[in-house]
C-alpha positions in Angstrom: 0.0 0.0 0.0 2.8 2.4 0.9 4.4 2.1 -2.5 1.1 2.6 -4.3 0.4 5.8 -2.3 3.9 7.0 -3.2 3.3 6.2 -6.8 0.1 8.2 -7.0 1.7 11.2 -5.2 4.6 11.2 -7.7 2.3 10.8 -10.7 0.7 14.0 -9.7 4.0 15.9 -9.5 4.8 15.6 -5.8 8.3 14.9 -4.5 8.2 11.7 -2.4 10.4 9.9 0.1 9.5 6.2 0.4 10.8 4.9 3.8 11.0 1.3 4.9 12.9 -0.8 7.4 15.1 -2.4 4.8 16.4 -1.5 1.4 15.0 -4.8 -0.1 11.5 -3.6 0.8 12.1 -0.3 -0.9 13.5 -2.0 -4.0 10.5 -4.3 -4.2 8.2 -1.3 -3.9 10.0 0.7 -6.6 10.0 -2.3 -8.9 6.3 -2.7 -8.5 5.9 1.0 -9.3 8.0 0.7 -12.4 6.1 -2.4 -13.6 2.7 -0.7 -13.2 3.9 2.5 -15.0 5.4 0.5 -17.8 2.1 -1.4 -18.2 0.3 2.0 -18.3 2.6 3.2 -21.1 2.0 0.0 -23.1 -1.8 0.5 -22.7 -1.3 4.2 -23.7 -2.7 5.3 -20.3 0.6 7.2 -19.7 2.8 9.0 -22.2 6.2 7.8 -23.2 8.7 9.0 -20.6 6.3 8.8 -17.7 8.1 5.9 -16.0 11.4 7.7 -15.5 9.7 11.0 -14.7 7.6 9.5 -11.9 10.4 7.3 -10.5 12.6 10.4 -10.5 10.3 12.1 -8.0 10.6 9.1 -5.5 13.6 8.6 -3.3 13.9 5.6 -1.0 15.4 5.7 2.5 15.8 3.4 5.4 16.6 6.3 7.7 13.5 8.0 9.3 15.6 11.0 10.1 15.4 11.9 6.3 11.7 12.6 6.8 12.6 15.8 8.7 12.2 17.8 5.5 8.6 16.5 4.8 5.5 18.6 4.9 3.3 15.5 5.2 4.2 12.0 6.4 1.7 9.2 5.7 2.1 6.0 7.7 1.1 2.9 5.9 2.6 0.0 7.8 0.7 -3.2 8.8 -2.4 -3.0 11.0 -0.9 -3.3 14.5 -1.9 -0.6 16.9 1.3 -0.7 19.0 3.6 -0.8 16.0 1.9 2.3 14.6 2.0 4.1 17.9 5.7 3.3 18.3 6.4 4.6 14.8 4.5 7.8 15.5 6.4 8.4 18.7 9.6 8.1 16.7 8.4 10.4 13.9 7.2 13.0 16.5 10.8 13.6 17.4 11.9 13.9 13.8 9.4 16.0 11.8 9.1 19.8 11.8 6.6 21.3 14.2 4.5 22.4 11.2 4.5 19.0 9.5 1.3 16.9 9.3 1.3 13.3 10.4 -1.3 11.0 8.8 -2.2 7.4 9.4 -3.5 5.1 6.7 -5.1 2.8 9.2 -8.3 1.1 8.2 -9.1 -0.2 11.6 -7.9 1.9 14.5 -9.0 5.2 16.1 -7.3 8.3 14.8 -7.7 10.0 18.1 -6.1 7.0 20.0 -3.1 7.0 17.6 -2.8 10.8 17.9 -2.1 10.3 21.6 1.3 9.0 20.5 2.4 12.4 19.3 3.0 15.8 21.0 1.0 17.8 18.5 -2.3 15.9 18.0 -3.8 19.0 16.3 -1.5 18.2 13.3 -2.5 14.5 13.2 -5.1 13.2 10.8 -6.4 10.0 9.2 -6.0 9.5 5.4 -7.4 6.1 4.6 -6.5 5.1 1.0 -8.1 2.1 -0.9 -6.6 -0.7 -2.9 -5.0 -0.1 -5.4 -4.1 3.3 -4.2 -2.4 4.4 -7.4 -5.7 3.6 -9.3 -8.5 3.9 -6.8 -9.5 7.5 -6.4 -11.2 7.2 -3.0 -9.7 8.4 0.2 -11.3 8.9 3.6 -10.2 12.0 5.6 -10.8 11.4 9.3 -10.1 14.1 11.9 -9.1 13.1 15.4 -10.6 14.8 18.4 -7.9 17.5 18.3 -7.2 17.8 14.6 -7.0 21.5 13.6 -9.4 22.9 11.0 -6.5 24.2 8.9 -5.1 20.7 8.8 -8.4 19.3 7.5 -8.5 22.0 4.8 -4.9 21.3 3.9 -5.7 17.6 3.4 -8.8 18.4 1.3 -6.6 20.5 -1.0 -3.8 17.9 -1.0 -6.2 15.2 -2.0 -7.6 17.2 -4.8 -4.0 18.0 -6.1 -3.1 14.3 -6.0 -6.1 13.1 -7.9 -8.2 11.8 -5.1 -11.9 12.0 -4.4 -12.3 12.5 -0.6 -15.1 11.7 1.8 -15.0 12.8 5.4 -16.3 11.2 8.5 -16.1 11.2 12.3 -13.5 9.1 14.0 -15.3 5.8 14.5 -14.1 2.2 14.0 -14.4 1.2 10.3 -14.9 4.9 9.3 -17.4 4.8 6.4 -16.7 2.1 3.8 -15.3 -0.7 6.0 -18.1 -0.2 8.4 -20.6 -1.7 5.9 -18.3 -3.5 3.5 -16.6 -5.8 6.0 -19.9 -6.9 7.6 -21.2 -7.6 4.1 -18.3 -10.0 3.6 -18.9 -11.5 7.0 -22.6 -12.1 6.2 -21.7 -13.9 3.1 -19.6 -16.4 5.1 -22.5 -16.7 7.6 -24.9 -17.7 4.8 -22.4 -20.3 3.5 -22.0 -21.7 7.1 -25.7 -22.0 7.5 -26.0 -24.0 4.3 -28.2 -21.4 2.6 -26.1 -21.6 -0.6 -22.7 -22.6 -1.9 -19.9 -20.1 -2.6 -20.4 -19.8 -6.3 -24.1 -19.1 -5.9 -23.5 -16.4 -3.2 -20.9 -14.7 -5.3 -23.1 -14.8 -8.4 -26.2 -13.4 -6.6 -24.1 -10.6 -5.1 -22.5 -9.7 -8.4 -25.9 -9.2 -10.0 -27.5 -7.5 -7.0 -24.7 -5.0 -6.4 -23.5 -4.6 -10.0 -19.9 -5.7 -9.2 -17.3 -7.8 -11.0 -16.4 -10.0 -8.1 -18.5 -11.6 -5.4 -17.6 -11.4 -1.6 -15.6 -14.7 -1.6 -13.6 -13.8 -4.7 -12.9 -10.3 -3.2 -11.7 -11.9 0.0 -9.3 -14.1 -2.0 -8.1 -11.1 -3.9 -7.3 -8.9 -0.9 -6.5 -11.7 1.6 -8.9 -13.5 3.9 -7.0 -12.3 7.0 -7.6 -8.7 6.0 -11.4 -9.2 6.3 -11.0 -11.2 9.5 -8.9 -8.5 11.3 -11.1 -5.7 10.1 -14.2 -7.5 11.3 -12.6 -8.0 14.7 -12.2 -4.3 15.2 -15.9 -3.8 14.5 -17.0 -6.2 17.2 -17.3 -3.2 19.6 -20.6 -2.3 17.7 -22.5 -5.4 18.9 -23.6 -9.0 18.0 -24.2 -8.2 14.3 -20.5 -7.5 13.9 -19.2 -10.6 15.6 -16.7 -12.5 13.4 -18.4 -15.5 11.9 -16.7 -18.8 12.9 -16.2 -19.7 9.3 -14.2 -16.5 8.6 -12.0 -17.2 11.6 -11.4 -20.9 10.6 -10.5 -19.8 7.1 -8.1 -17.2 8.4 -6.4 -19.7 10.7 -6.2 -22.3 7.9 -4.3 -19.7 5.8 -5.9 -20.8 2.6 -8.2 -18.9 0.2 -11.8 -19.8 -0.3 -12.6 -22.6 -2.8 -14.5 -20.8 -5.7 -14.9 -23.9 -7.8 -18.3 -25.1 -9.0 -21.3 -23.6 -10.8 -23.8 -21.2 -9.3 -27.3 -22.5 -8.8 -29.8 -21.1 -11.4 -32.5 -20.9 -8.7 -33.7 -17.3 -9.0 -35.6 -17.5 -5.8 -32.4 -18.4 -4.0 -30.6 -15.6 -5.6 -33.3 -13.2 -4.4 -33.0 -14.5 -0.9 -29.3 -14.0 -0.9 -29.5 -10.5 -2.4 -32.2 -9.5 0.2 -30.1 -10.6 3.1 -26.9 -9.0 1.9 -28.7 -5.8 1.0 -30.4 -5.9 4.5 -27.0 -5.9 6.2 -25.8 -3.0 4.1 -29.1 -1.1 4.8 -28.8 -1.7 8.5 -25.2 -0.6 8.9 -25.6 2.4 6.7 -28.7 3.5 8.6 -26.6 3.1 11.8 -23.9 5.4 10.3 -26.6 8.0 9.6 -28.1 7.6 13.1 -24.7 8.0 14.7 -23.8 11.0 12.4 -20.5 9.3 11.5 -21.0 10.7 7.9 -23.7 11.9 5.6 -25.5 9.9 2.9 -23.3 11.3 0.1 -20.1 9.8 1.8 -21.8 6.4 2.0 -22.8 6.5 -1.6 -19.5 7.8 -2.9 -17.5 5.3 -0.9 -19.3 2.4 -2.6 -19.4 3.9 -6.1 -15.7 5.0 -6.2 -14.0 2.9 -3.5 -15.7 -0.4 -4.1 -16.8 0.3 -7.7 -20.4 -0.8 -7.1 -22.7 0.2 -10.0 -25.2 1.6 -7.4 -24.2 2.7 -3.9 -26.2 1.9 -0.7 -28.2 5.1 -0.8 -29.3 4.5 -4.4 -30.1 0.9 -3.6 -32.2 1.9 -0.7 -34.0 4.6 -2.6 -34.8 2.1 -5.4 -36.3 -0.3 -2.9 -38.3 2.4 -1.1 -38.8 3.4 2.5 -41.2 0.7 3.5 -39.1 -2.1 2.0 -35.9 -0.8 3.6 -37.7 -0.6 7.0 -38.7 -4.2 6.6 -35.1 -5.3 5.7 -33.6 -3.3 8.6 -36.2 -4.8 11.0 -35.4 -8.3 9.8 -31.7 -7.8 10.6 -32.5 -6.3 14.0 -34.6 -9.3 14.9 -32.0 -11.8 13.6 -29.3 -10.3 15.9 -31.4 -9.1 18.8 -30.5 -5.5 18.4 -32.4 -2.2 18.1 -33.2 -1.1 14.6 -31.7 2.3 13.5 -34.2 4.9 12.3 -32.5 7.2 9.7 -34.6 5.9 6.8 -36.4 7.8 4.1 -35.9 10.6 1.6 -34.8 13.2 4.2 -32.1 10.8 5.5 -31.0 9.9 2.0 -30.7 13.4 0.6 -27.4 14.1 -1.1 -25.8 17.5 -1.9 -24.2 17.3 -5.4 -23.6 21.1 -5.7 -21.8 22.8 -2.9 -21.7 26.5 -2.1 -18.9 28.0 0.0 -18.1 31.7 0.6 -14.6 32.9 1.4 -13.3 36.5 1.2 -16.2 37.7 -1.0 -15.9 34.7 -3.5 -18.8 32.3 -3.6 -17.5 29.0 -4.9 -20.1 26.7 -6.5 -18.6 23.2 -6.8 -20.2 20.6 -8.9 -19.6 17.6 -6.6 -20.6 14.4 -8.2 -17.2 12.9 -9.1 -18.5 9.3 -9.2 -20.3 10.4 -12.3 -17.9 13.0 -13.5 -20.3 15.7 -12.2 -22.7 14.9 -15.0 -25.8 17.1 -15.2 -29.2 15.7 -14.4 -32.5 17.1 -13.0 -31.3 17.0 -9.4 -27.9 18.5 -10.1 -29.5 21.3 -12.3 -32.0 22.2 -9.5 -29.2 22.3 -6.9 -27.0 24.5 -9.2 -30.0 26.9 -9.7 -30.6 27.2 -6.0 -26.9 27.6 -5.1 -26.4 30.3 -7.8 -29.5 32.1 -6.7 -28.2 32.2 -3.1 -24.8 33.5 -4.2 -26.3 36.3 -6.2 -28.5 37.3 -3.3 -25.7 37.2 -0.7 -24.5 40.8 0.0 -21.1 39.3 1.2 -20.4 37.9 -2.3 -18.6 40.0 -4.9 -17.6 37.2 -7.3 -19.1 33.8 -8.2 -16.7 31.0 -9.1 -17.8 27.7 -10.8 -15.6 24.6 -10.5 -15.8 20.8 -10.1 -14.6 18.1 -7.8 -12.6 15.1 -9.0 -11.2 14.8 -12.5 -14.0 16.7 -14.2 -15.4 20.2 -14.2 -18.6 18.8 -15.7 -18.4 16.0 -18.2 -21.7 16.7 -19.9 -25.3 15.8 -19.3 -26.2 12.4 -17.7 -26.6 10.1 -20.7 -28.7 7.6 -18.6 -31.3 10.3 -18.3 -31.7 10.7 -22.0 -31.7 7.0 -22.8 -34.2 6.2 -20.1 -36.7 8.8 -21.3 -36.2 7.9 -25.0 -37.0 4.3 -24.3 -40.1 5.4 -22.5 -41.0 7.7 -25.4 -41.1 10.6 -23.0 -39.3 13.2 -25.1 -41.3 15.9 -23.2 -39.2 15.2 -20.1 -36.0 15.8 -22.1 -37.4 19.0 -23.5 -38.4 20.2 -20.0 -35.0 19.4 -18.6 -33.2 21.2 -21.5 -35.5 24.2 -21.3 -34.9 24.5 -17.6 -31.2 24.0 -18.0 -31.2 26.9 -20.5 -33.0 29.1 -18.0 -30.4 28.4 -15.3 -27.6 29.0 -17.7 -29.2 32.2 -19.0 -29.3 33.5 -15.4 -25.7 32.7 -14.9 -24.8 34.4 -18.2 -26.7 37.5 -17.1 -25.4 37.5 -13.6 -25.2 41.0 -12.0 -22.0 39.7 -10.3 -18.9 38.6 -12.2 -18.7 34.8 -12.8 -15.5 32.9 -13.2 -15.4 29.3 -14.5 -12.4 27.4 -13.1 -11.9 24.3 -15.2 -10.2 21.8 -13.0 -10.5 18.9 -15.5 -12.9 17.5 -18.2 -15.3 20.1 -19.5 -17.4 18.2 -22.1 -20.7 19.0 -23.7 -23.0 20.6 -21.1 -19.9 21.3 -18.9 -18.3 23.4 -21.6 -21.7 25.1 -22.2 -21.8 25.9 -18.5 -18.3 27.4 -18.6 -19.2 29.5 -21.6 -21.8 31.3 -19.4 -19.0 32.8 -17.3 -17.4 36.2 -17.8 -13.9 34.7 -17.5 -12.8 31.1 -18.1 -9.5 29.8 -16.6 -8.4 26.2 -16.9 -5.8 24.0 -15.2 -3.0 23.1 -17.7 -4.3 19.5 -17.7 -7.9 20.4 -18.4 -9.5 19.3 -21.6 -12.7 20.5 -23.3 -14.8 19.4 -26.2 -18.3 19.1 -27.7 -18.7 15.3 -28.2 -22.4 15.5 -29.0 -22.5 15.0 -32.8 -20.4 11.8 -32.3 -23.2 10.4 -30.1 -26.1 11.4 -32.3 -27.2 14.7 -30.8 -26.2 18.4 -30.7 -25.3 20.9 -27.9 -28.6 22.0 -26.5 -27.6 24.2 -23.5 -26.3 27.1 -25.6 -23.2 25.5 -27.0 -24.0 26.4 -30.6 -24.5 30.1 -29.7 -22.1 31.0 -26.9 -19.2 29.3 -28.6 -19.8 31.4 -31.8 -19.9 34.5 -29.6 -16.5 33.6 -28.2 -14.6 32.3 -31.1 -16.7 33.0 -34.2 -18.9 30.8 -36.3 -16.2 29.1 -38.2 -14.4 27.8 -35.1 -17.7 27.1 -33.4 -18.6 24.8 -36.3 -15.2 23.1 -36.1 -15.6 22.4 -32.4 -19.2 21.2 -32.5 -18.9 19.3 -35.8 -15.6 17.5 -35.1 -15.8 17.0 -31.3 -12.1 17.9 -31.2 -10.6 17.5 -27.7 -8.8 20.7 -26.9 -6.1 21.0 -24.2 -5.8 24.2 -22.3 -3.0 25.5 -24.4 -5.0 25.2 -27.7 -8.1 26.5 -26.1 -6.2 29.6 -25.0 -4.7 30.1 -28.4 -8.1 29.8 -30.0 -9.7 32.2 -27.6 -12.1 29.7 -26.1 -10.7 30.4 -22.6 -9.1 33.4 -21.0 -6.2 32.0 -19.1 -4.6 29.0 -17.4 -4.1 28.5 -13.7 -1.9 26.2 -11.6 -3.2 24.4 -8.5 -1.9 27.2 -6.4 -3.5 29.8 -8.6 -6.8 27.9 -8.5 -6.8 27.8 -4.7 -6.0 31.5 -4.5 -8.8 32.4 -6.9 -11.3 30.4 -4.9 -9.9 31.9 -1.7 -10.4 35.4 -3.1 -6.8 36.3 -2.8 -6.0 36.3 -6.5 -7.9 37.8 -9.3 -8.0 35.5 -12.4 -5.9 36.8 -15.2 -7.6 37.2 -18.6 -5.5 37.0 -21.7 -8.1 36.0 -24.4 -6.7 36.4 -27.8 -8.2 38.8 -30.3 -7.7 37.2 -33.7 -6.4 33.6 -33.3 -3.2 32.6 -35.0 -2.7 29.6 -37.3 -3.8 26.9 -37.6 -7.1 28.2 -36.0 -7.5 31.1 -38.5 -7.3 28.7 -41.5 -9.7 26.2 -39.8 -12.2 29.0 -39.1 -12.0 30.0 -42.8 -12.5 26.4 -43.9 -15.8 26.0 -42.1 -17.0 29.5 -43.0 -16.4 28.9 -46.8 -17.7 25.3 -46.9 -21.3 24.4 -46.3 -22.3 21.3 -44.3 -23.6 19.4 -47.4 -20.2 19.9 -49.2 -18.4 18.8 -46.1 -20.5 15.7 -45.7 -20.0 14.9 -49.4 -16.3 15.3 -49.0 -16.1 17.8 -51.8 -14.0 20.4 -50.2 -10.6 21.1 -51.7 -9.2 22.6 -48.5 -9.7 26.3 -49.0 -6.4 27.3 -47.5 -5.9 24.4 -45.3 -3.1 21.9 -45.9 -4.6 19.0 -47.9 -3.8 16.5 -45.1 -5.5 18.6 -42.5 -8.6 19.1 -44.7 -8.7 15.3 -45.3 -8.5 14.6 -41.5 -11.4 17.0 -40.8 -13.5 15.5 -43.6 -12.7 12.0 -42.4 -13.8 13.0 -38.9 -17.1 14.3 -40.1 -17.9 11.0 -41.8 -18.0 9.4 -38.4 -20.5 11.8 -37.0 -24.3 11.7 -37.1 -25.4 13.5 -40.2 -28.7 14.7 -38.8 -27.1 16.2 -35.7 -24.4 17.9 -37.9 -27.1 19.5 -40.2 -29.1 20.8 -37.2 -26.0 22.1 -35.4 -24.7 23.7 -38.5 -28.0 25.5 -39.1 -28.1 26.7 -35.5 -24.7 28.2 -35.7 -25.2 29.8 -39.1 -28.6 31.3 -38.2 -27.3 32.5 -34.7 -30.9 33.1 -33.4 -30.0 32.6 -29.7 -29.9 29.8 -27.3 -33.6 29.2 -27.3 -33.4 28.2 -31.0 -31.7 24.9 -29.9 -35.0 23.9 -28.2 -36.8 23.8 -31.5 -35.1 20.7 -32.8 -35.0 18.6 -29.6 -38.0 16.4 -30.6 -36.5 15.7 -34.0 -33.1 14.7 -32.7 -34.3 12.7 -29.7 -36.7 10.6 -31.7 -34.0 9.8 -34.3 -32.5 6.4 -34.6 -29.1 8.0 -34.8 -29.6 9.5 -31.3 -30.7 6.2 -29.8 -27.8 4.4 -31.4 -25.2 6.9 -30.3 -26.4 7.4 -26.8 -26.8 3.6 -26.3 -23.3 2.9 -27.6 -21.0 5.2 -25.8 -17.4 4.2 -26.4 -18.2 2.0 -29.3 -17.8 2.5 -33.1 -21.2 3.0 -34.8 -22.4 3.8 -38.3 -25.0 6.5 -38.5 -27.8 6.5 -41.1 -28.8 10.2 -40.9 -32.3 9.5 -39.6 
């Protein structure tokens, strides 16, 4: 785990010291990092040269005194309370007074471990999840004495190092392990009771929770003793959490579970297994809410990102409904002779996907749905509307900033929303959502207070349309932006065809919308689509209200953008679709690339988008063609085949 954490830090540009007891352990960790990075290069996840660049930021050491230079020290040794306490007592005498000490414990109390150091206010829990170089989830846990500025520093550090953080009170198991480990334990109990064999339990759970591995396969992958020791620490919560005898025996035998055999096809049995496993999750998550360990969003995000469940516990409970969840929770309470928790129902399950914070006159509105790349749906749009309205009305607010959490600013509208309503034949719902979205975006565009869009990552489709409502757009150097709509059978419907043309002209607007070209921040700045770039430090300062965003939008773009603009201004969409253009000033190879790209797009969407940009009648004109596009076979094909190659028919 320590090497994986070090790898992730270094991948994000941080200088890292990797400390261990012996050089051989360091060498093993570094070799593991090298292997993973090389595999990433081979799969084209990383650019050539990444391996040496990342390894160059990591230095191994067997001398803890070398850590005296560190701003943050993350302990990631084996789960032994006294070993961790001893290590922290040693580190306490080495690190600077302003350094932060963090524990990666998954089991022990942060407050209890903080008692090992002389400055518990600078001690915090940072619980990473396997594999820490890939898994974006981290739990941030304050101890009883952790200072607020330390928590804020950890939030920012997690953002900078590519992590999606959830926060919780200091309670055994924190958030995810509190419900995930009992879920594993319950699977063993069912097997012990003879309810079903291992393959059947795994298969039923895979289907019910939308996961790629069942509980027994997962225990084999991470190590059966890990589940056993984690469950032991949870026994303080009562009989439900008692380690099952079967899990203890398997741990003592030091062998993995036997996964051989075929799952039973009995659907009634699968339903019984799913009901019982979901019941345990519902019970524990309701306890977490009762005890105010965390909020519903942390529970949901923990499962979606950390465990990679297709639906998290809150979504699963919402789908079952309040009455059914009360029944399942009641059944668990009776089975184990304990009181049933009560935080059940829509009020308890409410989640805030758009956050509003005000600091130094800047209202920061954060799109906070990283498990879905901050995609826009009805709930998110309504929350954005409410937060923006509050920011405008607040007399303390001078400037409004829009940004995102995770790896995206906003990666477009929620595709599932469109597909679901198209299959129902409910195009009216899509039209209502789009019209409402345009109203919200229009209010942002016409804000009486300056609006700054801070693009922290992906700004695709509706996300780029949201950014274009701002007075100033700044982007992190790694941010990328695009209009992918015509490649999935639709066109931008939240003002993208109009506000883009206002910013960069009709020629470049057609280029961006028709080709779906992914722009990096450098190209977007050169084109005039954004006003400036901002480092992590600059972004923090802008959102803190201590730095005014710099605007350097170009007047007339240089080549190749000028030539591309002319190409689309001089060639009609029918000529382009027919491949008849001779280039009109563009190099033949570039013209051929553009024409080839257009052949892969949906012709109906291209024709509508082209007309909207050419006519320039305002954002509301986009609403006129929604019924046509969302009843087309191209739209259904494209929206149902994200990431796949398709052939459009133009109808």
